[in-house]
Every structure is written in C-alpha cells, then in structure tokens.
N, C-alpha and C positions, 0 to 999 in steps of 0.2 A: 745133481751136477750135469751140465750139458756135455755132449761129446767133445766139443772143442776144448772145454776146460780140462777134461781128462788128458787130451793130447798135449795141451799147453803144460800141464803139470809134468808129464813125461819128459818134455823138452827141458823144463826147468831143472828136473832131477839130474839130467846129464850136464847141463850148463853149470850147475853147482859143483860138479866134480872137476871142472877145468882148474888145474893148479894155478896158484898165484904165479905171475910172471910168464904164463903160457897163454896161447890163444888157440881157438878152434874155428871151424867154419859152420855156416848154416847147413851146408851139404853133408859135412861129416856127421853132424848130429842126426840129420835125416837118415843117412845110411845106417848108422848105429841102431836107430829105432826101427829099421826095416822098411822105411818108406823112401828109398832112394829116389831122386828126382823131385823131391818135395822140399827143397831148400827154402822156397818162398814161404811155405807154411811155417817152417821153423822161424823164419824172419818175422812173420806176423806174431808168433808167440813171443819172440824176444821184444817186439815193440810194446807188448803189454806187460813186460816184466819189470817196469820201473816204479814199483811201489815198495815201500819199506817192508810190507808184509811178505812180499815175494822173496826177498833176500837172494836175488839171482845176479851173479856177476856178468850181466849182459854185455858189458864192455869187452869181455874176452871172446866174444863171438863176432866174427867178421866174415866178409865174403871169401870166396875161394881163392882170390888173388891177394888177400890180406888187406883189402881196402875197408875203411871205416864207413861202410854204406849206411849204417844205422845211426850215425852220429846225431842226426837231427831229432832223435827221440830221447835225448838225454837232458833236455832243458837248456841247451846252449850249444853252440857250434863246436866249442873246444872241450866240453866236459868229458866226452869219451876218450879223447886223446890224453887229457890230464889224468884220468883214471889209469889208463895204460902206462903212461910215463911214471906214475907214482909206484908202479910195480916193476920199474926198470925196463920197460918195453919202449924201444925207440920208434918214433913215428915221424915220417917225412912225407909231405904232400898227401896227407890222409891215407897213408899206407904203412903197414908194419914193416920195419926194417928187419931183415933176417927172418922173414915170415916162415920159411921152410924149417929153419932151425928151432923156432919157437912153437911150431905147430904141434898141437896135441890131438891125436886121432883117437876118439873113444873106442873105435872098433879094434884098435891095437892095444890100447892102454887098459881097457876094461875086460878084455877076454882072458 
C-alpha cells in the first residue's frame, strides 16, 4: 500500500462517520487527522472516493463555506446536490442552506 493510499483510507474512515443528513468540511477532517492546513489533500482523497468499493459518502464533505466545490467529481453537475437533498439537506446556489446548523465536526463529535 502506498503512503497516499493509507492517508486516503484514514480520510475515508472519518468521512464514513458523517451522519446521514449532516455535512462536514475538508478542513475539519484534516484538523481531526492532525494535519491542519491540509484541506486540499483531503479534497484529493474525496475526489478518488467515488467507487462502489470505497462506500464513502463523499457528498457530505464540502468546503469551509458549505459550497459544493467537489460536485464535478460525481458524474454529473447535479448529482452531489441530489444526494444531499435526498438526505433532507437544502442546497441553494451550490451552497448548503443552514450550513452551520448541519455542520458535523469530527474533532468535537468523535472525542
């Protein structure tokens, strides 16, 4: 296993814990993993998480402002939004409505 695969798996483990109907951010996952400032690396991991074998709810991971910045990695411009809306999460203009209320911080929730 390559080093990045190990890192990606750690990211996926955290992403799999994001509850249905909640969202987190790339930066929150990075902070939880002890690599604060590495949100972009978490984003790279999420971009590779779209295979059935991964079973990662990558649609629940957005940027720090609640924007659907990774939406183009879901095989269609509307797929990420549709997945979020199927969980009762409202999206407007590619942004999570009530982002702060729906935000799940692994550093707080998993400690």
